[in-house]
N, C-alpha and C positions, 0 to 999 in steps of 0.2 A: 285271179287265182289260176286261170288256164295256163298263163305264161309261167308261173311258177312250177306247175306239174311238168310242163314241156322242158324247162330248164333243169329240173331234177332228173328227168328221164335222160336228158342229153348228157348230164354230168355222170349218170350211173353207166351209160354206154361208154363214154370216154374212159372212166375208171376201169371197167372191164377190159378195154382194149389195152390199157396201160399195164394192168396186172398180167394179162395174157403175154404182152410182149416181154415183161420181165421174166416170166416163167420160161418162155421159150428161150430167151437169152442165157438164162442159167443152165438149161439143158444143153444149149449150144456150147457153152463153156466147158461143161463136163465132158462132152463128146471130143471137143478140141484138145482137151488135156489128156484124154486117153490115146488119141491118135498121135499127138505130138511125140511121145516116147517112141511109138512104133516107127513113125517116119524118120526120126532121128537116128535110131539104131540102123535102120535099113540104109539110110544115106551114108552113115559112117562105114558100113561093111562094103557098099558097092562103090563108093567114091574112092575109097582107099587114100583120101587126102588127110590132112591134119584134122583133128576133131573140130577145130574152129571153121575150117572150110566146109566140112560136112554140116555143121549147124547153120551156117550161112545158106547153104543150098536148100536145107530143109526148111528154114524160115521163108525163103523165097517161094518154095513150093505151097507151103501152107498160107502164105499171104495171097497168092494167086487164086488158090481154091476158095479162100474166104471171100475175096472180093467178087468173084464170080457167083458165089453163093448169096452174098448180099444183094447183087444185081438181080438175081432171079427172084428172090423173095420180095425185093421192092416192087418189081414188075407185076408179080402176082397180087400183091396188096393193092396196088393201084388199079388193076383191072377189076377187082372185087368191089371197091367202093364206089358207089353211084356219085356222079357229079352233082354237087349241090348247087342250086341256083339261088342266087340272093334275091330275096323279095324287097321291093321298095318299101321304104318306111314312110 
């Protein structure tokens, strides 16, 4: 019975983490879509290139910022999670 309760608690914890991740991802998508238009317009005006070149430059900038954000968030999550030791069975 104790093992069932522990398993249910672990499942509940993992479910909350997954829901939290999905919600944060949704907010991140909303933010990215809002900034995408701003960056695209700015790059089109500053670059003075054709619209395609401006979009390529803005896509590269967004990609770099996104990758850096993912790396930072991953590092923070890894630091917060305590290392789990496997118990011999």
